[in-house]
PAZAPA-4460 file (N, C-alpha, C; in steps of 0.05 Angstrom, whole numbers, plus 32768, in hexadecimal, padded with zeros to 4 digits):
% residues 65
    n_x    n_y    n_z   ca_x   ca_y   ca_z    c_x    c_y    c_z   seq   type   mol
   7F5D   7ADE   82EE   7F68   7AD9   82D3   7F82   7AE8   82CF     1      M     A
   7F96   7ADA   82C6   7FB0   7AE5   82C0   7FB5   7AE4   82A2     2      V     A
   7FBC   7AFA   8296   7FC2   7AFC   827A   7FDF   7B03   8277     3      I     A
   7FEE   7AF4   8267   800A   7AF9   8263   8012   7AF6   8246     4      A     A
   8025   7B06   823E   8031   7B03   8223   804D   7AF8   8226     5      Y     A
   8053   7AE3   8216   806E   7AD8   8218   807B   7AD8   81FD     6      T     A
   8095   7AD9   81FD   80A5   7AD7   81E4   80B3   7ABD   81E4     7      L     A
   80B4   7AB0   81CD   80C0   7A95   81CB   80D5   7A95   81B5     8      I     A
   80EC   7A8A   81BB   8101   7A84   81A7   80FE   7A67   819F     9      K     A
   80FF   7A61   8186   80FE   7A45   817E   8117   7A3E   816D    10      S     A
   811B   7A24   8169   8131   7A1C   8158   812D   7A26   813C    11      E     A
   8142   7A2B   812E   8140   7A34   8113   812F   7A22   8101    12      S     A
   811C   7A2D   80F3   810B   7A1E   80E2   80F4   7A0F   80F0    13      G     A
   80F1   7A12   810A   80DD   7A04   8119   80C5   7A16   8122    14      Q     A
   80C5   7A2E   8118   80B1   7A42   8121   8094   7A37   811D    15      D     A
   808E   7A2D   8106   8073   7A24   8100   806B   7A0C   8112    16      D     A
   807E   79FA   8116   8079   79E3   8127   8073   79EB   8144    17      K     A
   8084   79FD   814E   8080   7A07   816A   8066   7A16   816C    18      V     A
   8060   7A26   8158   8047   7A35   8158   802F   7A23   8158    19      M     A
   802F   7A0D   8149   8019   79FA   8148   8015   79EC   8163    20      A     A
   802B   79E5   8170   802A   79D7   818A   801F   79EA   819F    21      V     A
   802A   7A02   81A0   8022   7A16   81B4   8004   7A1E   81B0    22      V     A
   7FFC   7A21   8198   7FE1   7A2A   8191   7FCC   7A16   819C    23      R     A
   7FD2   79FD   819E   7FBF   79E8   81A7   7FB9   79EA   81C5    24      R     A
   7FC9   79F8   81D4   7FC5   79FA   81F1   7FAE   7A0D   81F7    25      R     A
   7F9C   7A05   820A   7F85   7A15   8211   7F8D   7A30   821D    26      K     A
   7FA4   7A31   822A   7FAD   7A49   8237   7FB5   7A5F   8223    27      E     A
   7FBC   7A56   820B   7FC6   7A69   81F6   7FAE   7A74   81E7    28      V     A
   7FAB   7A8E   81E9   7F94   7A9B   81DB   7F9C   7AA7   81C0    29      K     A
   7FB6   7AAE   81BD   7FC0   7AB8   81A4   7FDD   7AB1   81A1    30      E     A
   7FE6   7AAC   8189   8002   7AA7   8183   8009   7AB3   8168    31      V     A
   8020   7ABF   8166   8028   7ACC   814C   8046   7AC9   8149    32      A     A
   804E   7AC7   8130   806B   7AC8   8129   8075   7AE4   812B    33      L     A
   808E   7AE7   8133   809B   7B01   8135   80B6   7AFF   8126    34      T     A
   80C2   7B16   8122   80DD   7B17   8116   80EF   7B24   812A    35      Y     A
   8108   7B1C   812B   811B   7B27   813D   8126   7B13   8151    36      G     A
   812B   7B1B   8169   8137   7B0A   817D   8125   7AF3   8185    37      A     A
   810B   7AF6   8184   80F8   7AE1   818B   80E8   7AD8   8173    38      Y     A
   80DE   7AC0   8173   80D0   7AB5   815C   80B1   7AB6   815F    39      D     A
   80A7   7AB4   8177   808A   7AB4   817B   8083   7AC5   8193    40      L     A
   806A   7AD0   8192   805F   7ADD   81AA   8044   7ACF   81AF    41      I     A
   803F   7ACA   81C9   8026   7ABD   81D0   8017   7ACE   81E5    42      T     A
   7FFD   7ACC   81E4   7FEC   7AD8   81F8   7FE0   7AC0   8208    43      K     A
   7FE5   7AC0   8222   7FDE   7AAA   8233   7FCA   7AB4   8248    44      I     A
   7FB5   7AA4   824D   7FA2   7AAA   8262   7FA0   7A91   8274    45      E     A
   7FA5   7A96   828E   7FA3   7A81   82A2   7F96   7A8C   82BB    46      V     A
   7F8F   7A7B   82CE   7F80   7A83   82E5   7F91   7A91   82FB    47      E     A
   7FAB   7A8C   82FC   7FBB   7A96   8312   7FD8   7A9A   830A    48      S     A
   7FE7   7AA9   8319   8004   7AAB   8314   8012   7A90   8316    49      P     A
   8009   7A7F   8327   8015   7A64   832A   800F   7A54   8311    50      E     A
   7FF7   7A56   8306   7FF1   7A48   82ED   8002   7A52   82D6    51      A     A
   8008   7A6C   82D6   801A   7A78   82C1   8036   7A6C   82C4    52      L     A
   8040   7A6B   82DC   805A   7A5F   82E1   805B   7A42   82D7    53      D     A
   8047   7A33   82DE   8046   7A17   82D5   8046   7A15   82B7    54      T     A
   8036   7A25   82AA   8034   7A25   828D   804F   7A2C   8280    55      F     A
   805B   7A41   828A   8075   7A4A   827E   808A   7A35   8282    56      I     A
   808D   7A2A   829A   80A2   7A18   82A0   809D   79FB   8296    57      F     A
   8084   79F3   8295   807E   79D8   828B   8079   79D6   826E    58      D     A
   806F   79EB   8261   8068   79EA   8245   807B   79FA   8234    59      V     A
   807D   7A14   8239   808D   7A25   8228   80AB   7A20   822A    60      L     A
   80B5   7A18   8241   80D1   7A15   8245   80DD   7A00   8233    61      A     A
   80CD   79ED   822B   80D8   79D8   821A   80DF   79E2   81FE    62      R     A
   80D7   79FA   81F7   80DE   7A05   81DC   80F6   7A17   81DE    63      F     A
   8102   7A19   81F5   811A   7A2A   81F8   8130   7A20   81E5    64      R     A
   8140   7A34   81DC   8157   7A2D   81CC   816D   7A25   81DE    65      K     A
***
């Protein structure tokens, strides 16, 4: 089991939308809004480092600014 925390930047005013989409993923165990340079923090649990890479690049990368 691999547990990782990630920080996400979202488009201005899209925080709630991004949070709702990310929260639906089974890999995401927790998600919270933050203030400052990043908009969200997520706790992710996956089976392997490769699964983490896949999740980050296939799912989270689409929210990049």
